[in-house]
N, C-alpha and C positions, 0 to 999 in steps of 0.2 A: 344672647347674641356671642358676647365674649364668649362662652366654650366653643361657637362656633368657630370664630376667628383664631383658637388656640388647637382646633382639632385638625385644621386643615393644612397647617405647617406640619405638625405629627403625621399624619397622612402623609405628604408629599416626601420626607424625611423617610418612613418606613420602605415605601416604595423605589426610594432612592435607592436606599440599603439591600432592598431586594433585587432589583436590576444587577447593581455591582458585584453583589454576590452571585447570581446566576453566572454574568461574564467569567468572574475569577474561578468559577468552579468549572467552565469551561476550559477558562486559562489559555487563551488565543497567543500568549507569551512562550507559549510550549511551542509554537511556531514560529519559526524565524526564518530570514531572508536566506535564499540558495537552498531550501528544502524542496524536495521532486518526490512527486506520486505519479509514476506511471500505472495504466490501466488498459485492461484488454478488453473491447466490447464486442461482443456476436451474440450471434442467434442459431436456434434449431426449430427445424421447423418438422411439424411429425404431422402425417395423416392417416387414417385407415380407410379412404376412399380411394381406390386405383385409379380414378379418372379425376380427380381434384388436382387444383393448379394453386400455386401461392397465395393466398390473399393479398391486397395492397397491402396490408400490413407488416406481413413477413417478407416484403419487396423492399418496403423501405427501411426494416432491421438489416437486411442485404446489403443495401446500399450506405447503409452507415455502421457498416463492421470494418473497426479500427483500431488502432493504439493511440491512447490520449495519456497526454502527459502535463501536469499540472506543476508549475513551477512559483513558487512565494518570492516575490518581488520587495514586498513590505508589509510589515505589521505594526498596528497602531493598537490602542486598548479597542476599538470597536470596529477596526475595518483591516482589510487584506488584498493587498493588492496582488493579482495573480497572470502569468503567461500561461495560457492554453492553449499546448501544439495537439491538432488532430489529425492523425497519419492514416488515410484510407487505404483498403486494400488495393485501388484501383493507380494507387502510385503518387494522388492528388493530396496537396495539404493546406489546411487551414488553421490559424493563428487568432487568437482572441485574449485582450488585455482587458480583466476584468478588475472592478474595484468591489466587493464583497462585504455587505453589511453584517456582521455577525450578529446585532442583535433585531433585526427583521429578516435574514436572510435573501434582502435585495441586492440582486445586481447592477451594477451601471457600468457599461452599457450592457444591455441584456446580453444572456449567454446563452448559444445554440446548444452547449453539452449540458449545462447546469441552468436548472429553473429556478423561477421565482418563488419563495415561500409560499408567499401569499396565496398561490393556488393551491388547493388540497392535493395532499399526497403528490407532491414535486418532488424532485430529487435536490437537494441541497448540497452546494458544496462543504458547507463546515454546518453541523449539527446546531439546531436554534437551543440557546439555553434553557427555553421556557419552556421547551414541547416535551410532552408525558412520553415517558419511554415505554414501551410495552414490555421487553426483557430485555435482562443482560446476561450474556454467555462469554466463552473463551473461544477466540478463533485462532487460527494462524496465519499470518501471513510474513513472507520472507523465512521462514523455519523460527519463526519469534511468535508466542502467543501472546497474544493482546485481548483483554480485557472490552466487549464490543456491546454498544447500546443498539437493538434492534427495534425497527418500528415495519409494523405491516398490516395490510390492508386487503379488503377484497373490494370489488367492483364490479356491479351488472351493467350490462347494457345492451348496444347493437352495431352492428356493421352491414355495409352493404356493397356487396360484388355481383357482377355476373347477372345484374339486376335479379338478385337474390336478397332478402334481407335473413341476416346470421344473430341469432344470440350469442354474446360473448359474457363471459366472465373471467375477469384478471386477477387475478392475486400477485401482491406487489411484499417484497422485503428488502428494508433498505437497512446499511450497517453503517454504525459510525463508529470512529475510535472514542472510547470511553476519555481518555486520556488528553488527546489534542481536538476534539471534537471533527476532524477529517473524515471526508466521507473515505469509506474502503470499499464497498461494494453494493450493489443492486442485483435483486433476482427477480424475474417475473415471469408467470404464465398465463398466456391470454388461450382459453378454451371457446373454441367457435364451434358451433354447431348449427346446422339447418333445421329449422323449425317442423320443414316436412318431412323430414325424416334423420330424427336424431341420433340414430346409430351410425352416422357417419359424421366424423367429425376432425377437427384440425387444433393442433396445439402447438403456440409458439413458446419459444421460453426464450429467454433475453437474459444475457448476463455482462453484466459491467463489473468487473473483479479488479482489484488492485495487486498489481502483479510485482510491485519493485517500488522501495523508497529507499532513502538516505537518512531518512528520522529515526530508522531503529534497523542497526545489523545483526546479524546471528553472529554469536560468539564463535571466534576460531579455536580449532581443536590444538591444544596444548602441544607445540611442536616439541619432536623427539631430539633429545643430544646427539650431536653429529659423534659417529665413533672417531677416538684419536687416531688422527692421521697418522700413515709409518713414514718413519724419521726418512728425509731428503737423502738418495744416493750417495753426494758428495761426503755430508755428515757421517755417512755408514763408511763410508770408504777410510774416512781419515780415523776414525777410530779405529778402525781395523789394521792401520799401518801402525798407527800408537802400540796396539797391543802386540803387534809382529817384533817391533823395534825395541819395547820393553823386553819382549821374552829373549831376542838376541843378545842384550846386555846382560841380562841375567845368568844366558848361557856362559858368556864368555867370560863374566866374572866367577862364576862356578869353577870354570875350566882353570883359569890362572889359578883361582886358590888352590885346586887338587896340585897344580904342577908344581907349586911352591913347596908342597908337604913330600914331594919325592926326593928319595936321598940321591945325592951329588956323585 
């Protein structure tokens, strides 16, 4: 009985250390108020069927082509307050104010742009520290090379449009900055083919990519020192006048000296 009572606090302490260590490893303090991240969200639809029309999925993505700006308003030990602005191609704009829990990935209120990490393969605003990274690689954002944690998945399913059932294979890749945990980009490919004619297919490529941020900035090239400027015209004129006066004075002195030496 005593060993059980002693073991429980130890396990709770170890769990606390693991959680704190995970959050510290993600280090949300590297994000600060005023940090901004600007993304471009767009899709590309491809089909080898000349009679094909874009599926409802393609239409959904087309209507959601937009520029997304995320501004950090406040950072605490486990929560980040963000202001999300979505500028659509048709000119409309939507704004969200979200409190993101770093440990759980939960957004309050629910974000229309970034999902809830409790749903498998959803798009998180900030990488959850306890999630297993598939692999890490270097990628360039804003001319700066960053270490990136990559998560990938493949899902099979089906969709229906025009009263026809289509098989779907979706390949997804989500990238997060290894230092700050911030979302960097998402790439997905949805392959749709007709069960009655598998040779005719459609592919929807969906991109959500970071384009600009003030968190890291490309170093500016060293400036070339300016060539020495030419002396001002007035200074040049004064110097010339002094030289002329000195020359005249010297000439007069030489003349007078020679004249004194001449016999009377």
